[in-house]
Structure formats: structure tokens, C-alpha cells
Backbone as CSV, one residue per row, in Angstrom:
resi,resn,N_x,N_y,N_z,CA_x,CA_y,CA_z,C_x,C_y,C_z
1,MET,101.916,112.100,118.996,100.993,112.097,120.111,99.617,112.620,119.675
2,MET,99.608,113.617,118.789,98.351,114.206,118.333,97.483,113.173,117.611
3,LYS,98.109,112.239,116.928,97.368,111.242,116.162,96.623,110.271,117.071
4,PHE,97.236,109.853,118.167,96.649,108.821,119.009,95.872,109.370,120.204
5,TRP,96.280,110.499,120.759,95.617,111.112,121.915,95.465,112.618,121.685
6,PRO,94.576,113.015,120.784,94.468,114.447,120.454,94.106,115.325,121.650
7,SER,93.206,114.884,122.509,92.821,115.742,123.636,93.982,115.934,124.610
8,LEU,94.769,114.888,124.839,95.931,114.998,125.715,96.991,115.904,125.084
9,ALA,97.186,115.768,123.780,98.170,116.601,123.082,97.769,118.078,123.143
10,VAL,96.498,118.368,122.950,96.024,119.758,123.012,96.172,120.296,124.430
11,ALA,95.856,119.486,125.420,95.989,119.928,126.815,97.439,120.272,127.137
12,ARG,98.372,119.418,126.717,99.794,119.677,126.984,100.273,120.919,126.242
13,LEU,99.874,121.054,124.996,100.271,122.218,124.208,99.678,123.502,124.798
14,SER,98.421,123.446,125.207,97.780,124.613,125.827,98.508,125.032,127.091
15,LYS,98.848,124.059,127.907,99.563,124.354,129.153,100.929,124.967,128.862
16,LYS,101.604,124.401,127.870,102.930,124.894,127.490,102.871,126.342,126.993
17,MET,101.791,126.681,126.277,101.640,128.021,125.718,100.974,128.987,126.692
18,GLY,100.517,128.507,127.830,99.880,129.367,128.812,98.443,129.720,128.480
19,VAL,97.793,128.873,127.707,96.409,129.089,127.311,95.518,128.172,128.135
20,GLY,94.405,128.697,128.613,93.484,127.890,129.406,92.794,126.835,128.570
21,HIS,93.065,125.586,128.850,92.476,124.476,128.095,90.956,124.448,128.251
22,THR,90.445,124.822,129.408,88.995,124.763,129.617,88.262,125.712,128.672
23,SER,88.854,126.838,128.334,88.218,127.767,127.393,88.063,127.120,126.029
24,PHE,89.100,126.469,125.552,89.033,125.825,124.250,88.116,124.620,124.277
25,SER,88.016,123.952,125.397,87.075,122.841,125.516,85.650,123.341,125.374
26,LYS,85.346,124.472,125.991,84.009,125.050,125.890,83.711,125.488,124.462
27,ILE,84.686,126.130,123.832,84.514,126.569,122.448,84.305,125.357,121.541
28,HIS,85.098,124.328,121.754,84.955,123.115,120.946,83.579,122.486,121.150
29,ASP,83.098,122.454,122.374,81.770,121.897,122.651,80.690,122.640,121.867
30,VAL,80.795,123.959,121.815,79.808,124.758,121.087,79.927,124.516,119.586
31,PHE,81.120,124.691,119.028,81.283,124.611,117.579,81.152,123.194,117.032
32,SER,81.388,122.182,117.828,81.239,120.809,117.324,79.771,120.463,117.093
33,GLN,78.850,121.222,117.682,77.426,120.989,117.480,76.845,121.838,116.350
34,VAL,77.607,122.786,115.855,77.154,123.671,114.781,77.259,122.942,113.450
35,ARG,76.201,123.008,112.665,76.178,122.334,111.364,76.385,123.289,110.196
36,ARG,76.231,124.582,110.431,76.359,125.557,109.351,76.971,126.836,109.906
37,VAL,77.969,127.371,109.205,78.592,128.646,109.573,78.540,129.558,108.349
38,ASP,77.980,130.748,108.522,77.932,131.753,107.462,78.660,132.996,107.946
39,ILE,79.301,133.699,107.024,80.043,134.916,107.351,79.489,136.061,106.511
40,PHE,79.214,137.185,107.180,78.683,138.377,106.517,79.517,139.585,106.905
41,PRO,79.775,140.495,105.970,80.387,141.770,106.363,79.344,142.583,107.127
42,LEU,79.783,143.407,108.064,78.855,144.270,108.783,78.391,145.399,107.875
43,LYS,77.184,145.838,108.102,76.624,146.936,107.319,76.620,148.202,108.162
44,LEU,76.022,149.222,107.680,75.887,150.501,108.384,77.217,151.204,108.606
45,GLY,78.190,150.984,107.746,79.448,151.699,107.835,80.444,151.178,108.854
46,TYR,80.146,150.096,109.515,81.090,149.519,110.480,82.043,148.574,109.775
47,ARG,83.307,148.629,110.136,84.277,147.696,109.571,84.321,146.480,110.474
48,GLY,83.854,145.391,109.948,83.828,144.167,110.714,83.024,143.107,109.995
49,PHE,82.697,142.077,110.717,81.948,140.972,110.138,81.159,140.270,111.232
50,MET,80.213,139.443,110.798,79.501,138.616,111.756,79.563,137.179,111.282
51,ILE,79.677,136.299,112.226,79.660,134.867,111.969,78.307,134.366,112.468
52,VAL,77.556,133.722,111.580,76.225,133.231,111.930,76.281,131.719,112.037
53,LEU,75.833,131.199,113.177,75.854,129.766,113.455,74.460,129.185,113.252
54,ASP,74.364,128.205,112.366,73.104,127.506,112.086,71.945,128.451,111.769
55,LYS,72.248,129.579,111.136,71.258,130.574,110.721,70.418,131.085,111.888
56,LYS,70.945,130.995,113.140,70.174,131.396,114.321,70.906,132.358,115.251
57,THR,72.226,132.281,115.332,72.985,133.086,116.291,74.112,133.807,115.574
58,ALA,74.199,135.125,115.770,75.239,135.927,115.123,76.254,136.388,116.163
59,LEU,77.528,136.196,115.847,78.638,136.690,116.665,79.245,137.872,115.911
60,TYR,79.374,139.020,116.576,79.849,140.243,115.927,81.310,140.525,116.262
61,PHE,82.067,140.938,115.234,83.468,141.307,115.388,83.691,142.626,114.668
62,ASN,84.248,143.610,115.380,84.530,144.924,114.803,86.031,145.146,114.723
63,GLN,86.435,145.925,113.710,87.843,146.233,113.545,88.288,147.228,114.608
64,ASP,89.436,146.944,115.192,90.069,147.835,116.157,91.517,147.998,115.701
65,HIS,91.748,148.993,114.868,93.057,149.239,114.243,93.468,148.040,113.397
66,ASP,94.463,147.268,113.807,94.998,146.199,112.959,94.485,144.807,113.330
67,HIS,93.371,144.746,114.065,92.809,143.440,114.435,91.301,143.583,114.668
68,PHE,90.639,142.479,114.918,89.215,142.480,115.196,88.971,142.087,116.644
69,VAL,87.915,142.631,117.227,87.539,142.295,118.598,86.090,141.823,118.602
70,TYR,85.805,140.892,119.476,84.452,140.381,119.656,83.583,141.497,120.228
71,ASN,82.383,141.652,119.677,81.530,142.755,120.096,80.118,142.287,120.467
72,GLY,79.953,141.034,120.798,78.659,140.558,121.266,77.972,139.621,120.292
73,PHE,76.752,139.255,120.664,75.989,138.329,119.844,74.519,138.720,119.893
74,GLU,73.754,138.157,118.969,72.303,138.279,119.007,71.708,137.045,118.355
75,MET,70.455,136.789,118.652,69.779,135.615,118.105,68.615,136.044,117.246
76,GLY,68.331,135.265,116.242,67.233,135.542,115.327,67.320,134.609,114.147
77,LYS,66.569,134.923,113.099,66.627,134.132,111.872,67.495,134.895,110.875
78,TYR,68.435,134.197,110.268,69.367,134.822,109.334,69.328,134.101,107.994
79,GLU,69.654,134.836,106.952,69.719,134.274,105.601,70.983,133.449,105.425
80,LYS,71.072,132.788,104.282,72.300,132.073,103.946,73.388,133.084,103.616
81,GLY,74.606,132.720,103.931,75.740,133.581,103.619,76.229,133.356,102.202
82,ASP,77.275,134.044,101.847,77.896,133.943,100.533,79.236,133.254,100.698
83,VAL,79.357,132.034,100.180,80.595,131.275,100.366,81.764,131.857,99.569
84,THR,81.493,132.832,98.703,82.562,133.452,97.923,83.030,134.768,98.551
85,ILE,82.666,135.009,99.800,82.953,136.295,100.447,84.455,136.641,100.450
86,PHE,85.316,135.644,100.513,86.753,135.898,100.563,87.444,135.774,99.209
87,ASP,86.720,135.440,98.166,87.340,135.208,96.867,88.044,136.443,96.290
88,GLY,87.548,137.628,96.570,88.144,138.842,96.013,89.276,139.416,96.828
89,LEU,89.603,138.809,97.952,90.675,139.326,98.815,92.034,139.036,98.223
90,LYS,92.965,139.929,98.485,94.335,139.735,97.987,95.237,139.333,99.124
């Protein structure tokens, strides 16, 4: 079903899992227009990272024990990220 009707398959799967399909539709609408994604570790002693979309919008995520939580966004001009950021992880 996913091969021939992906949107219908996602809607059924979302409903089955109890996830709001409209939320993922909105997220997909935003990210499908993004042409560049960069990832940076947070500075200033915070454990977390930021995801920069098209070098213009940063989404912040901070560590909360064993997971990360969204902590807001800001807009501005950002540098290119480092595509090797995860290469040293084990």
C-alpha cells in the first residue's frame, strides 16, 4: 500500500498508532520546502544541538536526562554546518 498510495498508508498507520496525522502533514509541508539542513552542537556549555534550515532558521534541542527536548527557534544568517559531525560517535 505504501508504494502506490503513500499518503493513505501514512494516514492509516498514524491513526493506528494514535498519532495526529495533521501534525506530520504540517511538518512534511515545512521540511519538503527546505533545501539545506545543517546540524551544530550547542555552545556555552549546554548539552544539545541546533538544526539550521536553509542557513536562516535554527531549531534548538537541549538534553533532558536521556533524551532531547525542543527548546525554541530563532532566525538569522547561519554558517554552513559540518557534515562530519556524527563521524566520531560510537
